[in-house]
C-alpha positions in Angstrom: -268.8 -31.7 51.9 -269.6 -28.1 51.1 -266.7 -27.1 48.8 -266.4 -25.4 45.5 -264.9 -27.3 42.5 -261.6 -25.3 42.9 -261.4 -26.3 46.6 -262.1 -29.9 45.6 -259.2 -29.8 43.2 -256.9 -28.4 45.9 -258.1 -31.0 48.3 -257.4 -33.7 45.8 -253.8 -32.7 45.3 -253.3 -32.3 49.0 -254.7 -35.6 50.0 -252.9 -37.4 47.2 -249.6 -36.0 48.4 -250.5 -37.0 52.0 -251.3 -40.5 50.8 -247.9 -40.8 49.0 -246.2 -39.9 52.3 -248.5 -41.6 54.9 -250.3 -44.3 52.9 -252.9 -44.5 55.7 -256.6 -45.6 55.6 -257.5 -42.1 56.7 -256.3 -40.7 53.4 -258.4 -43.2 51.5 -261.5 -42.3 53.5 -260.8 -38.6 52.6 -260.5 -39.7 48.9 -263.9 -41.2 49.1 -265.3 -38.0 50.6 -263.7 -36.0 47.8 -265.6 -38.2 45.3 -268.8 -37.5 47.0 -268.2 -33.8 47.2 -267.3 -33.7 43.5 -270.7 -35.4 42.7 -272.5 -32.8 44.8 -270.8 -30.0 42.9 -271.7 -31.5 39.6 -268.2 -32.6 38.7 -268.2 -35.6 36.3 -265.9 -38.6 36.2 -263.9 -37.2 33.4 -263.4 -33.9 35.1 -262.1 -35.9 38.1 -259.8 -37.8 35.7 -258.3 -34.5 34.6 -257.4 -33.9 38.2 -255.8 -37.3 38.2 -253.8 -36.4 35.0 -252.6 -33.2 36.6 -251.5 -35.2 39.6 -249.7 -37.7 37.4 -247.8 -34.9 35.7 -246.6 -33.6 39.0 -245.7 -37.2 40.0 -243.7 -37.6 36.7 -241.9 -34.3 37.3 -240.7 -35.2 40.8 -240.1 -39.0 40.5 -238.7 -41.5 38.1 -237.6 -45.1 37.9 -238.9 -47.7 40.4 -240.2 -45.1 42.8 -242.4 -43.7 40.0 -243.9 -47.1 39.5 -244.7 -47.4 43.2 -246.2 -43.9 43.2 -248.3 -44.7 40.1 -249.7 -47.8 41.8 -250.6 -45.8 44.9 -252.2 -43.1 42.7 -254.4 -45.7 41.1 -255.5 -46.9 44.5 -256.3 -43.4 45.5 -258.2 -42.7 42.3 -260.3 -45.9 42.8 -261.4 -44.6 46.1 -262.2 -41.2 44.6 -264.3 -42.8 41.8 -266.1 -45.2 44.2 -269.0 -42.8 44.7 -269.4 -42.4 41.0 -269.5 -46.2 40.6 -272.2 -46.4 43.3 -274.2 -43.7 41.6 -273.9 -45.4 38.2 -275.2 -48.7 39.7 -278.5 -46.9 40.1 -278.8 -46.6 36.4 -279.2 -50.2 35.2 -279.2 -49.3 31.6 -275.9 -47.3 31.7 -273.7 -50.2 30.5 -276.2 -51.1 27.8 -276.4 -47.6 26.4 -272.6 -47.2 26.5 -272.2 -50.4 24.4 -274.9 -49.4 21.9 -273.8 -45.8 21.3 -270.4 -46.1 19.7 -270.7 -42.5 18.7 -269.8 -41.5 22.2 -266.3 -42.7 21.3 -265.9 -39.5 19.4 -267.0 -37.6 22.4 -264.4 -39.4 24.4 -261.7 -38.5 21.9 -262.8 -34.9 22.2 -262.7 -35.0 25.9 -259.2 -36.5 25.7 -258.2 -33.6 23.6 -259.6 -31.3 26.2 -257.8 -33.2 28.8 -254.5 -32.7 26.9 -255.3 -29.0 26.8 -255.9 -29.0 30.5 -252.6 -30.9 31.0 -250.9 -28.0 29.2 -252.5 -25.7 31.6 -251.3 -27.7 34.5 -247.9 -26.0 34.3 -249.6 -22.8 35.2 -251.3 -24.6 38.0 -248.0 -26.1 39.1 -246.5 -22.6 39.1 -249.3 -21.4 41.3 -248.6 -24.2 43.8 -245.0 -23.3 43.9 -245.7 -19.6 44.5 -248.0 -20.5 47.4 -245.8 -23.2 48.9 -244.5 -22.6 52.5 -241.1 -24.0 51.7 -238.5 -22.3 49.5 -238.2 -23.9 46.1 -234.9 -23.2 44.4 -233.8 -24.1 40.9 -230.0 -24.3 40.4 -227.8 -25.1 37.4 -224.8 -27.5 37.8 -222.5 -24.6 38.8 -224.7 -23.5 41.7 -226.2 -20.4 40.0 -229.7 -19.7 41.1 -232.2 -19.8 38.2 -235.4 -19.5 40.2 -236.6 -18.8 43.7 -240.1 -19.2 44.9 -241.9 -16.3 46.6 -241.6 -17.9 50.1 -238.0 -16.8 50.0 -238.9 -13.4 51.2 -240.9 -14.7 54.2 -238.0 -17.0 55.3 -234.8 -15.2 54.4 -236.0 -11.6 53.7 -234.9 -11.5 50.1 -237.2 -10.9 47.2 -236.8 -13.7 44.5 -235.3 -11.3 42.0 -232.5 -10.3 44.4 -231.1 -13.8 44.4 -231.9 -14.9 40.9 -228.7 -15.3 38.7 -226.5 -15.1 41.8 -224.4 -18.0 43.2 -225.8 -20.0 46.1 -222.4 -20.3 47.7 -222.3 -16.6 48.4 -225.1 -17.0 51.0 -223.9 -20.2 52.8 -222.1 -20.0 56.1 -218.3 -20.4 55.7 -218.3 -23.4 58.1 -220.8 -25.2 55.9 -219.5 -24.1 52.5 -217.0 -26.9 52.0 -219.6 -29.5 52.8 -222.2 -28.1 50.4 -219.7 -27.7 47.5 -218.5 -31.3 47.9 -222.1 -32.6 48.0 -223.1 -30.6 45.0 -220.1 -31.8 43.0 -220.8 -35.5 43.7 -224.5 -34.9 43.4 -224.4 -33.7 39.8 -222.5 -36.7 38.6 -225.1 -39.2 39.8 -228.1 -39.8 37.6 -231.4 -39.1 39.4 -229.7 -38.3 42.6 -231.6 -37.1 45.6 -230.1 -35.8 48.9 -231.1 -34.3 52.2 -228.9 -32.0 54.2 -228.9 -29.1 56.8 -226.9 -26.0 56.4 -226.8 -22.3 57.4 -227.9 -19.5 55.0 -227.5 -15.8 55.5 -230.7 -13.9 56.2 -231.0 -10.4 54.8 -230.8 -8.9 58.3 -227.4 -10.5 58.8 -228.5 -13.4 61.0 -228.1 -17.1 60.1 -231.0 -19.4 59.4 -230.8 -23.2 59.4 -232.4 -24.8 56.3 -233.2 -28.5 55.9 -233.1 -29.1 52.1 -234.2 -31.9 49.9 -232.4 -31.7 46.5 -233.3 -33.7 43.3 -231.4 -33.8 40.1 -233.4 -33.0 36.9 -232.2 -33.7 33.4 -232.4 -30.2 31.8 -232.2 -26.7 33.2 -231.5 -24.1 30.5 -229.4 -26.4 28.3 -227.8 -28.6 31.0 -228.5 -30.7 34.1 -229.8 -28.9 37.1 -231.1 -29.3 40.6 -234.4 -28.5 42.3 -234.0 -27.8 46.0 -236.9 -27.8 48.4 -235.8 -26.0 51.6 -237.6 -25.7 55.0 -236.6 -23.3 57.8 -235.6 -25.5 60.8 -233.8 -22.8 62.8 -236.1 -23.1 65.9 -236.0 -26.9 65.8 -232.2 -26.9 65.4 -231.7 -24.5 68.2 -234.0 -26.5 70.4 -232.0 -29.6 69.5 -228.8 -27.8 70.4 -230.2 -26.6 73.7 -231.4 -30.2 74.5 -227.9 -31.5 73.6 -226.3 -28.9 75.8 -228.6 -29.8 78.6 -227.8 -33.5 78.2 -224.1 -32.6 78.3 -224.5 -30.5 81.4 -226.5 -33.3 83.0 -223.8 -35.8 82.1 -221.1 -33.4 83.5 -223.2 -32.8 86.7 -223.6 -36.6 87.2 -219.9 -37.1 86.8 -219.0 -34.4 89.3 -221.6 -35.7 91.8 -220.8 -39.4 91.0 -224.5 -39.7 90.4 -225.9 -42.0 87.7 -229.4 -42.6 86.5 -231.3 -45.8 85.4 -234.6 -46.9 83.9 -236.2 -50.3 84.2 -239.0 -51.2 81.8 -240.9 -53.7 84.1 -243.1 -54.9 81.2 -240.2 -55.9 78.9 -237.8 -56.4 81.7 -235.0 -54.3 80.2 -232.6 -51.8 81.8 -231.1 -48.6 80.5 -228.2 -46.9 82.3 -226.6 -43.4 82.0 -222.9 -43.2 81.2 -222.0 -42.2 84.8 -223.8 -45.1 86.3 -221.7 -47.4 84.0 -218.6 -45.6 85.3 -219.7 -46.2 88.9 -220.3 -49.9 88.2 -217.0 -50.2 86.2 -218.6 -51.4 83.0 -219.0 -50.1 79.5 -222.4 -49.3 77.9 -222.3 -52.4 75.7 -221.8 -54.6 78.8 -224.4 -53.2 81.1 -226.9 -55.7 82.5 -230.0 -55.9 80.3 -232.4 -57.4 82.9 -233.2 -57.0 86.5 -231.8 -60.4 87.3 -228.5 -59.6 85.7 -228.3 -56.4 87.7 -228.9 -58.3 91.0 -225.6 -60.2 90.4 -223.8 -56.9 90.9 -225.4 -56.3 94.4 -223.4 -57.5 97.3 -224.6 -60.9 98.4 -225.1 -59.7 102.0 -227.4 -56.9 100.7 -229.2 -58.7 97.9 -232.3 -60.0 99.8 -232.8 -56.6 101.5 -232.7 -54.8 98.1 -235.1 -57.3 96.5 -237.5 -56.8 99.4 -237.4 -52.9 99.1 -237.9 -53.0 95.3 -240.7 -55.6 95.6 -242.4 -53.5 98.2 -242.1 -50.4 96.0 -243.6 -52.3 93.1 -246.6 -53.4 95.2 -247.2 -50.1 96.9 -246.3 -47.9 93.9 -244.5 -45.5 96.1 -241.1 -43.9 95.9 -238.2 -45.5 97.8 -234.6 -44.9 98.9 -231.9 -47.2 100.3 -228.2 -47.8 100.6 -226.5 -51.0 99.3 -223.1 -52.3 98.3 -222.1 -53.5 94.8 -219.1 -55.6 93.6 -217.6 -54.3 90.4 -216.1 -56.6 87.8 -212.6 -55.8 89.1 -213.6 -57.1 92.6 -213.7 -53.6 94.2 -216.6 -52.7 96.5 -218.7 -49.6 96.2 -221.5 -48.2 98.4 -224.4 -46.6 96.6 -227.3 -44.4 97.8 -230.3 -45.1 95.6 -233.6 -43.2 95.1 -236.4 -44.2 92.8 -240.0 -43.7 91.5 -242.5 -45.8 89.8 -244.5 -45.0 86.6 -248.0 -46.5 86.1 -250.2 -47.0 83.1 -253.9 -45.9 83.0 -254.9 -49.2 84.6 -252.6 -48.4 87.5 -250.2 -51.2 86.6 -246.5 -50.4 87.1 -244.8 -50.2 83.7 -241.6 -48.5 84.6 -239.2 -47.9 87.5 -236.5 -45.2 87.4 -234.1 -43.6 89.7 -230.6 -42.6 90.6 -227.6 -44.3 92.1 -224.9 -42.2 93.8 -221.5 -43.5 94.7 -221.1 -42.6 98.4 -218.1 -44.9 99.1 -215.8 -42.0 99.9 -218.6 -40.3 102.0 -219.2 -43.5 104.0 -215.4 -43.8 104.7 -215.4 -40.2 105.9 -218.5 -40.9 108.0 -216.8 -43.9 109.5 -213.8 -41.8 110.4 -216.0 -39.1 111.9 -218.0 -41.6 113.8 -214.8 -43.2 115.2 -213.5 -39.7 116.0 -216.8 -38.7 117.6 -216.7 -41.9 119.6 -213.1 -41.1 120.7 -214.2 -37.6 121.8 -217.2 -39.1 123.6 -215.0 -41.5 125.4 -212.6 -38.7 126.2 -215.4 -36.5 127.5 -216.7 -39.4 129.6 -213.3 -40.0 130.9 -212.9 -36.4 131.8 -216.3 -36.4 133.5 -215.3 -39.4 135.4 -211.9 -37.9 136.4 -213.7 -34.6 137.3 -216.2 -36.6 139.4 -213.5 -38.5 141.2 -211.6 -35.3 141.8 -214.8 -33.8 143.3 -215.1 -36.8 145.5 -211.5 -36.6 146.6 -211.7 -32.8 147.2 -215.0 -33.2 149.1 -213.6 -35.9 151.3 -210.4 -34.0 152.0 -212.3 -30.8 152.8 -214.8 -32.8 154.9 -212.2 -35.0 156.7 -209.2 -32.7 157.1 -210.6 -29.1 157.0 -213.7 -30.1 158.9 -211.7 -31.9 161.6 -209.3 -29.0 161.9 -212.2 -26.5 162.3 -213.8 -28.8 164.9 -210.6 -29.0 166.8 -210.3 -25.2 166.5 -213.8 -24.8 167.8 -213.0 -27.0 170.7 -209.8 -25.1 171.5 -211.8 -21.8 171.4 -214.4 -23.4 173.8 -211.7 -24.5 176.2 -210.1 -21.0 176.0 -213.5 -19.4 176.8 -213.8 -21.7 179.9 -210.4 -20.7 181.1 -211.2 -17.1 180.5 -214.4 -17.3 182.5 -212.3 -18.6 185.5 -210.1 -15.5 185.4 -210.2 -13.1 188.4 -210.2 -10.1 186.1 -213.9 -10.0 185.3 -213.8 -7.0 183.0 -211.0 -8.5 180.9 -212.7 -12.0 181.0 -216.0 -10.5 179.7 -214.2 -8.8 176.8 -212.3 -11.9 175.9 -215.5 -14.0 176.2 -217.3 -11.8 173.7 -214.4 -12.0 171.2 -214.4 -15.8 171.6 -218.1 -15.9 170.8 -217.5 -14.0 167.6 -214.7 -16.3 166.6 -216.9 -19.3 167.4 -219.7 -17.9 165.2 -217.2 -17.4 162.4 -216.0 -20.9 162.8 -219.6 -22.2 162.6 -220.1 -20.2 159.4 -216.9 -21.7 158.0 -218.1 -25.2 158.9 -221.4 -24.6 157.2 -219.7 -23.3 154.1 -217.4 -26.4 154.1 -220.5 -28.6 154.4 -222.2 -26.8 151.6 -219.1 -27.0 149.3 -218.6 -30.7 149.9 -222.3 -31.3 149.3 -222.1 -29.4 146.0 -219.0 -31.2 145.0 -220.4 -34.6 145.8 -223.7 -35.0 147.8 -223.3 -37.6 150.4 -227.0 -38.6 150.0 -226.1 -39.9 146.5 -223.5 -42.3 147.9 -225.4 -43.1 151.1 -229.1 -43.4 150.0 -229.1 -43.6 146.2 -230.2 -41.8 143.1 -233.9 -41.4 143.9 -233.3 -39.8 147.3 -230.5 -37.6 145.8 -232.9 -36.2 143.2 -235.5 -35.5 145.9 -232.9 -33.8 148.1 -231.6 -31.7 145.1 -235.2 -30.7 144.3 -235.8 -29.6 147.9 -232.6 -27.6 148.0 -233.4 -25.9 144.6 -236.9 -25.0 145.9 -235.5 -23.5 149.1 -232.9 -21.5 147.2 -235.0 -20.2 144.3 -238.6 -20.2 145.5 -239.7 -22.2 142.4 -242.2 -24.9 143.4 -241.1 -28.5 142.7 -243.3 -31.6 142.7 -241.8 -35.1 142.8 -243.7 -38.0 141.4 -241.9 -41.3 141.7 -243.0 -44.7 140.4 -239.6 -46.3 140.9 -239.6 -49.7 142.6 -235.9 -50.4 142.7 -233.0 -49.0 140.7 -230.2 -51.0 142.2 -229.4 -52.1 138.6 -227.9 -48.7 138.0 -224.2 -48.5 138.7 -222.4 -45.5 140.3 -221.4 -44.1 136.9 -225.0 -44.1 135.6 -226.4 -42.7 138.9 -223.9 -39.9 138.8 -224.6 -39.1 135.2 -228.4 -38.9 135.8 -227.9 -36.7 138.9 -225.6 -34.3 137.0 -228.0 -34.1 134.1 -230.8 -33.3 136.6 -228.7 -30.6 138.1 -228.0 -29.1 134.7 -231.7 -29.2 133.9 -232.6 -27.2 137.0 -229.8 -24.7 136.3 -231.3 -24.1 132.8 -234.7 -23.7 134.2 -233.5 -21.0 136.6 -231.5 -19.2 134.0 -233.8 -19.3 131.0 -237.3 -20.4 131.5 -238.9 -18.0 133.9 -240.9 -20.9 135.3 -242.7 -20.8 138.7 -243.4 -24.6 138.9 -241.6 -27.7 138.0 -242.9 -31.3 137.9 -240.3 -34.1 138.2 -241.4 -37.7 137.3 -239.3 -40.8 137.8 -240.3 -44.2 136.5 -238.8 -47.4 135.1 -239.6 -50.3 132.8 -237.8 -53.6 132.2 -234.9 -51.9 130.5 -234.8 -48.2 131.2 -234.8 -45.7 134.0 -236.8 -42.6 132.8 -236.6 -39.1 134.3 -239.0 -36.4 133.1 -238.6 -32.8 134.1 -241.4 -30.4 132.9 -241.6 -26.7 133.8 -244.3 -24.1 133.0 -241.9 -21.5 131.6 -241.7 -20.0 128.1 -240.5 -23.1 126.5 -237.2 -23.8 124.7 -237.1 -23.3 120.9 -235.8 -25.6 118.2 -233.1 -23.1 117.4 -231.9 -23.0 121.0 -231.8 -26.8 121.1 -229.7 -27.0 118.0 -227.5 -24.0 118.6 -223.8 -24.7 118.7 -223.3 -22.6 121.8 -225.9 -24.6 123.8 -223.1 -26.3 125.7 -225.3 -27.5 128.6 -227.6 -29.4 126.2 -224.6 -30.8 124.3 -223.1 -32.0 127.6 -226.3 -33.7 128.6 -226.6 -35.4 125.2 -223.0 -36.6 125.4 -223.5 -38.0 128.9 -226.6 -39.9 128.0 -225.3 -41.2 124.6 -222.1 -42.5 126.2 -224.2 -44.6 128.6 -226.3 -45.9 125.7 -229.3 -43.7 126.6 -231.1 -40.7 125.0 -232.4 -37.3 126.0 -235.2 -35.4 124.3 -236.2 -31.7 124.5 -239.7 -30.3 123.8 -240.8 -26.7 124.0 -244.4 -26.5 123.0 -245.9 -26.2 126.5 -243.1 -25.0 128.7 -239.9 -27.1 128.5 -240.0 -30.9 128.8 -236.8 -32.9 129.2 -237.0 -36.7 129.0 -234.0 -38.7 129.9 -233.8 -42.5 129.3 -230.8 -44.5 130.7 -230.6 -48.3 130.2 -229.9 -50.4 133.3 -226.4 -51.8 133.5 -226.1 -55.3 132.1 
């Protein structure tokens, strides 16, 4: 320890003060080191004892009664550790005790030293004053009326005033109006109690006009200029107080946000098996804070019996894997009502990777689930309505196609036959010139009739291809692909691995065929493809149709866009039949349709 004697003294007072507050072994170790340092600097035992007396004077000034006895005992323990190095050194001199016993004359020396010690004790007041002047906290001396008799120099650093500016003024003039009543009341009751001590926080005016929060420890002393007085030790806690206020505001905001969102938080100490809930989580469960479950097992009793095993499994898995988790479950409140909660959680691990805590949130989604159920029911109604409309539309197409085919087709055929017979009669006419003219007109009419017949056939086919009813879905898809290729020039390849799809009913076959038609229409309009590959296959449960073009590829935005009515229609058709349809756009556009076989 390379310190001067003055620094050793300062260290002694400092460590002794720390030992009074902490009473730790670390302080005693430091005391031993102080003793060793004192020996190295040539400081004798009696000089060290003078330090002890100075400390005792300070102890007597601040404490009295039973607390003083405790402090004296602690001071003796501290002194013992300080003098231990001296004792060890003295053991090296075997004749020390013998010489001390033989030389009584040294008693006189001891008396002289005691006199010197008393002189040093007188000087300790100056030393004490020096400590006050260099203290970080404000030390204030008040009389019983609140008049300031003394302020330490640290006043200027904390509040901006020089000590002389506040001396002989009244403390109450500097206290915030909202705190004044409290401080006056405390001071009044404080001065009546013998040896009273009090700790309080209040606001004091800074010289610049701002307010500073001071945490003050006050102690009553018997005599200050002819009457009882108070010594106040004040520390600036403005930053700490503001941080506390900010934290409190954040907690209030969090509580308000949880209440608005119906979102509560919880924490489970897995080592001690105890639970802590936020106020909002208590509201969700319908219990007060003092009646919240304290253990994991107690909480499980709130979980709906039908969900309990699943919840236990999820939490057990999270505990093992140490991963986050989320799930929905129902709870039964004490009043018997049911709530649905959405829970999210995390795990906290110790250094040995053992789980020591699990925490998370629980949000009451009962109202949301009811809305979802209503939306789901409404969506199902709309899907059924859409399916019914598609069915009606398809039936109407079939009816119109048949009427056009049967009635209009027959009428055109009869008309064609009538024209043919008229042409024959005209050819038998004697007026060859007139017959030739009529024959040419009849040929033109016949060509027009043929064109109309072809148009009727085309319209009836588009309304309802006969191949779909006569030969089945696979052949209808191949026919539609061939027609599309002829009409657009886009090359189509058909790859079929279908054995038999007789399990599909007319409604399913029609839906698949219409989705295929819509897919080809989208390819023509949007993809810019030159080639399309169509694959058909089946497994034990599904018929699978895959259409893949080499065009620019559909984007995710196009797939999800609200105006993509063709895609929406295809999805609705497939979902109504219990199937699914997927769209991919990475390498061209790939459409995959899966329809379950009819039960």
